[in-house]
PADRENGU-746602 format. One record per residue (C-alpha): z, y, x. Coordinates in steps of 0.02 Angstrom, whole numbers, plus 50000, padded with zeros to 5 digits. Layout:
<rs>
ZYX;...
</rs>
This chain:
<rs>
548385447854261;548395430454143;547695416854189;547615399954071;546905390454260;548345394454349;549705391154204;548855371854186;548885369454377;550205378254402;551475370454274;550735353254332;551295353154476;553045361554413;553275345454299;553725334354445;554735344454576;556025356854444;557385348754536;556695353454731;556185370954668;557595386654693;558265397654570;557885418354644;558965429154606;558525445754685;559565459454677;558935476954743;560235493254755;559455512454755;559735521854874;560835515054967;560985520755170;560665507955299;562385512155376;563465511655207;563915492455210;565295488055284;564195476055417;563395489855468;564695503455522;565005508655335;567155507355266;567235491455226;568365491755076;567075500954963;565835481854988;566835467554993;565745459654919;564075464655014;564905459155183;565355445055106;563725438355064;562995444155241;564265430655318;563585415955193;561755422755228;560425428455361;560465446755382;558535450055435;558605467055534;556995472855513;556335474355355;555475487855287;555295492755100;554385511055057;555105528355075;555365529854881;555845518954731;554165515854644;553375510654774;554385498354863;554325491954680;552455490854664;552285485154836;553705470454780;552875465954601;551325465154680;551285461054867;549825473154887;550225490954978;550485502054853;549095515854910;548085503954808;548415508154658;548695524554676;550745517254668;551065527054831;551385542454702;552605539254557;552245542554370;553305556054383;552275567854494;550785567654396;551985581354282;552675588554444;551625604554476;552225606654641;551475587754690;549835588654581;549485604654704;549195592854838;547985583054782;547125599554718;547545596754513;548345606554405;549495599654250;548635590354119;548875599953932;548895593653764;547675601053621;549285612353552;549085619453722;550835610253783;550865604053951;551155588453982;551005572354111;549495558854157;550145541954107;549985531354253;551035514654281;550545499554375;548775492054325;548815476054206;547585468254322;548765468254463;549685448754450;551585453154467;552475441554553;553415439054371;551985432654314;551605420854474;553375412754444;553055408154265;551645401954313;552535389954403;553545388954269;555005400054309;555625410454169;555845427154207;556905442254190;557205459854240;558995467854220;559075486654267;557805501354347;555825497554306;555015512354387;553185506754358;552605516154220;553675520654039;552425524853927;551015512053883;551635492453840;550355484653975;551335494554102;553365489754062;554085473454131;553575463653963;551775466253991;552195462254163;552635445354158;554535446254139;554995437853979;556415448253956;556815465654004;558685476853974;558955493554079;557815509354083;555905511954128;555945529354230;556635536054398;558645536754362;559595543154221;561105548554156;562295532354198;563345534254022;562355543953923;560845531453984;559595547753981;558455554954100;558765571854147;557175576854158;555225572654126;553995582054216;553405596854164;554475595154020;556295603954106;557495591553958;557915576753925;557455559353851;558245541653810;557795529353934;558895512053902;558205497553787;558335478253775;556755468053769;555975484453762;556775492453617;557925508853615;559695503953589;561195515853594;562705509153707;564515513153775;564825509453953;564645513054143;562685506554179;563255500254336;564155489454235;563135486854057;561685480254217;563015466354309;563735460854127;561555455554063;561315448254244;563025437354185;562405435154014;560645427554069;561395417254228;562255410254098;561225406553962;560025397754130;560255378054157;559745365154289;558075359254195;557225375554226;557135388154364;557185406654346;556975419854450;557955437754399;557625452854465;559195463754452;558765481154511;560215492954501;560205511954490;561595510254582;561715523354699;560455533754649;560805552454560;561315556854446;563185556254482;563975560254353;565895553854277;566145536454394;567325527354265;568605522054392;569165524454605;569155544054580;569795553454624;570545544454775;568765543154811;567205554454828;566195552254683;564795542254781;565915529554867;566345525854712;564775522154627;564605511554790;566505502754775;565715501754574;563895492654651;564845481554720;566245472854607;564415471854509;563705461354651;565345453454670;565295446754442;563575439854468;564005430254625;565435422054537;564225418254393;562915407154484;564265400554556;565215393454404;563645391754340;563475377154471;561975385554537;562215391954698;561685378854815;560115380154754;559905397454725;558905410854860;560185426354814;559225442054900;560435458854912;559385474355001;559045491954942;557415499754895;557185512555033;558265525455152;559735535455090;559745555055057;560325558555233;560145553455414;562295555155400;562265537555290;560605532155379;561425529255539;560915527455683;559015527055599;557965543355613;557655549055437;557965548955266;557225543355088;555435550355062;554995550855233;554325535255336;555415535755490;556655521655500;558065529455416;556735530655256;556025512055270;557325502355346;558485493555248;559825483355247;559125465355174;560365447855160;559455431655115;560915418555047;560135398855009;561615387955063;560775372655159;559215379255175;559645399355264;560625400455415;562585406055367;563135421255451;561315425555569;560475440955611;558755440955620;557575450355685;555725445455613;554605458655558;554605457855362;553875471955258;554005472155050;552375465155040;552815446555109;554145445454959;552895439354816;551895425254922;553665422554989;554355419554837;552875410254748;552785400054910;554635391954882;554405389354708;552915377654726;551625392654645;549965397054682;549385412354795;547805409554729;547345427154630;545775438654604;546725452754722;546865451354888;548815450354954;549265461155111;551185450655103;551175436755231;552315421455168;554055421655285;554795405255219;554695399555399;555455412955456;556975412655331;557055393455305;556515386655481;556775402255588;555175404555665;554345419755724;553435432955601;551605431955586;551565448955551;551165461155685;550795475855602;551345485455439;550505500355342;551755510655278;550665525655230;549105533855223;547895546655192;548305551955033;550235550855005;551295565254995;551935557455168;551395556755333;550065543355350;550975529755440;550675514455534;551795499755644;551045487755780;552045479155866;553235490955956;552265505255912;552445518155775;551225533155727;552235545055617;550825558255574;550465561055764;551815554655853;552065539455921;553475529555985;554015515256041;555115504155922;555635493956055;556305507256210;556485520456096;557235515455898;557935532555833;556085537455882;556795552555995;555415552556087;553515556156072;552405548656171;550895553356117;550295562056269;550575548956379;549655533856261;548115541256195;547305526556181;548475518056079;548495535755948;546675534455939;546605517055898;548105519655789;547215532355705;545605523255669;546845508055607;547375519555469;545695528455442;544955512155408;546405505355281;546415521455198;544595520555154;545085506555051;546165517254921;545065518854745;544545532054665;546015540154582;544965542854421;545145560154283;546675549054199;546435552154044;548035546253962;549195558853927;550955559553860;551045563753667;552245571053643;552765580653806;554325579953769;554595560553684;556485556353626;556085538353711;554885533053836;553925516453766;552415524853662;552755512053528;554635513153516;554285530353505;553555531853345;554985526153235;556675530353343;558205531953260;559205542453182;560765540653318;559685539853453;558825555853398;560515564153368;561085560253547;559735565853655;559945584853543;561535583353563;561175580953776;559725593953753;560615607753703;561915608053847;560525611153975;559655624654050;558145631953929;556975638654078;557015640754257;556365653854375;554605654154420;554105639054551;555495631354546;555875614954471;557215601854432;556795590154531;556715589054709;555045596254799;553885587054891;553945582655077;553365593855196;552785590955368;553505572755335;555235577655286;556145584755130;557785589155101;558915582854953;560215591754899;561905584854808;561455567254738;559425567754752;559035568454577;
</rs>
């Protein structure tokens, strides 16, 4: 959503106060567990840079994301709950027969009968945090994973407010060959590595390349104009194939974490060497819980569930002389709060057509004031996951009620002891679920069903070297799967999901 009025007002404000506005570097890992960082009981040998950052900033211990990658990214970008755009469904879900069945839908087919996916993504009418910060005079860049649409140009990063894009569009890639393993419903690989929305064939490990680009872009910035860099590592999301170092002395997952930590360290060094550290808000966090309860200890649940282990993530904020170093803060904060917080800190405008669900948390982060939030709508009816609401200390997960103050690990269902609370919370969930818009017919289909590269326009003129690269990878893949089985994890059932392998 572009607004010339916003631009005029914001640029007039920005011209007089650039020096006071911080750069914002938002760094997000993927599928890291709560217990992975050393400061949360993980192996400190793997995360020295993450742990060092924690001593330099404040750890927010009740920061809530959403249960899966794409929904978190939608909430981050818009400051709105993902169900408002049907972004609580990932784009790839509309090509998965088992997920579509939950909506009473069947696979779409092209005119020649080839099964394909219905195209979805972040609607262009949403105002993103990148657009809001551009209006306030910031330069903007996305480095890494997007996962808010992989086909239509208006749903790609540079159609959503980013001046620069580098990385991949969809849910995950092979870190070395830069292909996504499958394009549901197609079971073969698609190339997904791009610079400024043009496919690029590059060698190297994705974690290292993302860090390289982040360092390069920081080096190009100046103190004359503030910048917003959103650095979204795909680490440590599967597929975890060949890790370039720290193996075999470490298991693949541990080695991937160490490579991620090294990348973070290089980015922080670049900020320091460029002289930006004192006026840069740096945030490090993760998009959702890890794949197993073991890596999410002490919380119950995993990624793709609404228990604490699926949504409560490590979150560190550092801004020298503004954010208290070496501190912990248990204020309740939701990912939707980041847009209004960033825009307020940037001196931008929160006036927009679509109402925000997020709240400005700058007084919480900068002044230690209590959180104004006492409710988080985690999931509503229509999602593949259980309708879930946090209200004060109470949390309703489907039909189960927990008191997080006395039972933070969600071991004891107290619904029978508090029927009035259950009734009130169910009514609230029903009320807000009624605000979900109609899904519509989703008439745009991915055509071809199995492109060489993501990006509709990019796929029109694919370099021969990329075609050859993709053909060679597809030749090694299984040609079919037994009926009723797929090369992707099944949808959650009864609020639970079991991941096998690396969760690809």
